[in-house]
N, C-alpha and C positions, 0 to 999 in steps of 0.2 A: 643376434641369438641372444636369448636372457640369460643371465648369470644364475648359477646354481648355489645356493645358500642352503646349507643342511645343518647349520647352527642352530636354528631353533630345534631340531631332532636331539641333539646332544643335549641342549638346554632341558629339555621336556624331561629325557631320561634321568638326568643327573636330579630333577627336582624332584620328580615321581619317587626315585629311589631313597632319597633324603628324607621325605617325609615318611615313607614305609618302613624305613629302618628306624627312624627315632621313635614311631610308634611301638612296633616291637620290642627294643630296647628297652623304653620305659616300662612297658608292660611286664619285661622279665624282672626289671630292678623292683618293682612293686609285688611280683609274686614271689621273688626271694627274700624281699625284708618285711612284707606284712603277712604274707601267707606261709611260707616255708619256715620264715625267719632265721634263714641262713645264707649269709651272702658268701660267697666262695671265690678261689681263683678263676675259675672258669667265667663267672659274672664279671669280674674286674677285666679280665681280658676280652670279652664283650663289648664292654663299656671304654677300653681302650681303641679296639677296631673301630666302633662308631665314631670314636674321636678322630681318627686319621681317615676314616670315609668320608666324613663331614668336610675336612680339608679338602679331599679328592674333589668331592662335588663342587665346593665353591671354586675351587681354582678351575675346574673344566668349565662352570658357567660365565667367569670371569675371561677365560680363553676364547670363548664364543665373541665376546664383545670385541676381541681383537682378530678375527679372523678365521677361529676354529670352523671348519664346515664348508668354508670357501676356497675357489681357485685362487692361486696368489696373484692373478692378473685383475681378479675382480676385489681383492682387499684396497679399500681408500681411507686414508691415506697409506701409501705405500710403508710409511713408519710404523704402521701397528705389527708388520709381521714379525719383526723380532719379539714384540710385547708378547703375541700370542704364541710364540716359539716358546717365551720364557715360562708363561703359565702351562703349556705342554707340558715341559720339563717337570715342572714343579708337580705336577699330578702323578708321574711315574714314582718316585719314592714312597708316597702316602699310600697309592694302591698297594704296592708291595707289602708295606707294613700293617696295613689293615688287614690283608688276607692272611699275614703270617698269625697276626694276633687272633684271627677268627678260627683258624685251624687249631692253633694251640688250646682255645678254648672250647671247641667240638671233642679234642682229644683228650683234655680234663676232665671234661663231661662224660664222656665214656668210660675214663678210667675208674670213676666212682661207681659205676654200675656192673663194671667187667669183674668176675670172680675166678675165671681160670688163669693161670699163667701164661699159656699161649696168647690168649685174647690180649693180655695187658703188654705182651710182647709187641704184637702187631700194631698197637694204640702207640707204643713208644718209637718204635721204628718209624711208622708214618710222621710222627710228629718231629722225628730227627732228620728225615730225609728232606721234608718241607721246610725245615729249619735252615738246613744247609743251603738248598737252591733258591731260597727266599734271601738270605743273605747275600750270595752271590749275584743273585739279580740285582738286589738294590745298589752295590757297589758298580756293577757294572752300567747301571743307566745313571747313577750321580757322574760318575768319572768317565763316561764314553767320550768326551772331549776334555782337552787340556790347554788352557785352563777352562774349568767347568763353564765358565760365562760364553765360551767360543761357539756353545751349542746355539745359542741365539744370536750371538754378536759376529757370528760370521758373516751375517747379512749388513751389516754396517762396516764392514772392513778390518775387523778385528783380526790380530795375527793369532793362529794356534791350529791344533790338528786333532781330528776325531779318530776313532776305532774305524775298521771296515764295518761299514752296514750289515755284511753278510753276518758276521760275527754275533750282532744285536739281532738279526733275525733269526737264527740256529738258535740262539739261548732263551728267545721267546718261545719257539716250540718247545724245546725242552723244559722249559718253565711251566708252559701250559700242560702238557703230557703228564708231568709229575703231578701236577694240581688235579688233574682229570682223576689220577690214579688216587691220591690221596682222598678227595672226594668219595669216590665209588668204595674206596676201603672202610672209610668211616660209614656209607650207607649201608653195605652189605654185613658186617660185622654186628650191628643190632639184631639180626634175625639170629644168631647164635646165641647171643646173649640173652634174650627175651624167650627164646625157644624151652629153656628150663626154668623158667620164672613160673612160681605157683600162681598162675592166672588161668582164668578161661579162655578160649581161643579166642572169643571176639574181642576180649581186653588184651590180649598179645598181638592181634592184627591192628589194633590201634597204637599201641606203644610203638610196634615196630615202624608203621607208618609213619609217625611224627618223627621218630630218631632219624628215619631214613632220607628226611628231607634235604639232606646236605648234597645229596647227589643234583638236586635242582641245580644248584649252581654251576655244577660241570656242563649244564647243556650249553649256558652261555660262551663257556671256555671253547666248547668243541666248534659252536657255530662261530666263533673268532678266527679259527684256524686259517681260512682262506684267505683274511683279510691282512696277516701279519705280514705280508709281503710288501704292503704299503708303507714299512717304515725305512725301506731303501730309497723312496722318491723324495729326494731331498729338493728338487725344483717345484714340487707343489705338496709339501709335506703337509700342510693344515688340511688340506681335503684329503689327500689320499689316507689320513690315519684316522677319517670319522669314524669309518664303521669298528675300527680298534677302540676308540674311545668309547663308542656306544656299548659293545658288548663288553668292554672291562668293567665300567660302569654297573651293568647287568650282572655280571659274575659277583663282584663284591657286595653288591647290595643285596642279590638273592642269597647269598652266602651267611652275611648277616640275619636277614629275616628268617632263614631257616634254622639257624643255631638258636635263635631265641625262641621260634614257635616250639622247639623241641622241650622247652622248660617250661612251658604255660600250662602243661596240664593240669597241674594242681589248683591253680587259678580258676581254669574252667570248671573243673569237678565242684569247687568250692562256691561259685556263683551258681550252675547248675543247681546243686544241692539246697543252697537258701532259697530258690524259686520252685524246688519240688519238681524240677522238669524231669529227671530221671524216674521218678513214681515208683513203682515196687516191682521187681522182677522176681522170677522163681529162685534163682540163685541169689538174690540181693537182699532178702528179707528176712529177719529172724525176728519170731514173735515172743514178747517179753511181758508176760501178764496182761495190761490193758492196753499195752500200745505197741506199736508195729516200729521195727527199727531197722535201717537198711545198712546192711553190711557193704561197705567199700572196699574196692581191690585197691590194694596201696600202689601208688607209683613206683616206677622202677628204681627210682634213687632214694626213696626215703624208707625209713624204718615201718612206722605204722602209722595207722590213723586211730585215733582216741575219740570216741563221742561220748558226752557226759552231760547230763543235766536231769532234770526232773520234768514229765509229762511232755510238753512239746518245746520246752526252753531248751534247745540242744547248743552245743557249743562244739565246733570241730577244730582240733587242733593237730597239725601235722609235726611231727617230731623227726627231724633228719637225722639219721645216722649214716655218716658218711663212710665209715671204714668198715661197717658190717656186711655180711654175705646177702647179696640182696634176696637170695632164693628163701631166706628167713622172715616169712612174712606174717605179721602177727595183726590182727584186728581184735580191738577191744570194744567192747559195747557195756555201758553201765548207765543205769538209771530206770527212772520208770517205777512201776509195783512190782517188783521182784527184780533180780538181777541176773544176767547170764553172761559168762566169760565165753567167748568163742576164741580158742587161742591156736594158732596153727602154726607148727615150727618147721625147721627143714625138711622132715619126713613127712608131711601132712598129719601129724599126731593132734588130737583134739583132746581139750580137757575143759568138762563143763562142771563147775561147781554150783550146788544149790542155793537159795536165799535162804536165813534164818529171821524167823518173825517178819518177811517182807521188807527188810531194810538192808540186811549185813550180807556181804558177799565175801566168801572165802577163796582167795586167789593161790593157785599152786605155784610154787616158785619155778621160774622160766629158766633152766638150766640149758646152756647152748652145747652141743656136741664138738662144735669147732673151735679151735682154740683162738682163729682170731675174732670170736664174740664175747671176748671176756668183757668188754666195756658194755656192750648192749645188754649182756646177763646181767650186771651190777644196775644198771639203769633202771632195768624191769623189776629187777628186786626191791628197789627202792619204793617204787612206785606201787608194788604190790603190798608192802608192809603200810603203805599210807592208806591201802582201801581195805586193810584187815580191822582197822579200828573201829570198836563199836558204834553204831550210829546214836545220834543222841534222841534221847526218849522224850 
């Protein structure tokens, strides 16, 4: 009977998600640093999650070299079994830490766009519960045997003891269930957040779809459920836990990828705007004198987009206002022959001022009706005053 070796499957999944997550994390970092020009706590946590996930993938690949995915009787030499178990044990702590970091990253990201107290309470609750169960799961796996090295050293005659495998299995079920609950909470909540934003239906749908990507990771978690019992198979552990390893890699890889994809909308909009991919649509075009200008809806987590320049020489700048009510979206267009200001506030009010001599724009002070928007109002006033200066003759 030919021996079964599923190690290449583990290696392939680890390599694929390692490359995929690094691509999306780097794109996120570029977007936040170069396009949005604001690198926040959620971005740092995403980078930390990627660091832990990198260790996870490397340890899994090293484990394959020493027997992961093979039956114990097929591993040659037999002395590789303890080494393979050591790398399997090393995967667990970094797996838990990577998932904790990415859930905190998603939670902080949603806190930046959530405006209602109830929404923020739900986010804080999900983060707290995820942190507690993650901390418990971390210490459970690290200290499931005492001394710790007994986990892999028991096959070399080392003296020690381990907790009942049933406790580990039940804890894994609990951790997986809470992880799914957290993912779906972070996926459904954006629907309520985006619903009240000042966007057209098409834009709302696209934003919600991007933010709801965190549910993708829960798919791998659900698929892993039937294989968790393999953790109790001491005699053939490295083969019995192959599916657990594969779906754990998929869960974390999908979670990081989805979390990063949710932040890339400004980057895609910027790239598509530069290539004129969007073109002009009835709700996105405003005519100003001799040229046409595209009104761009603001990403949910940003303040407003300002487009300025002369003729076709445009420069798009996104100003990130983290602590303002995202329902207050303002799009300002200045440039070309004659200037037009399209200013939309929390209640959809519009104020358009005409140009004087085709070169000067008068802006009305933007006064926020929400006490939480004082910073935004001050920033807008400073920019308005700068535009009030007479143009050079």
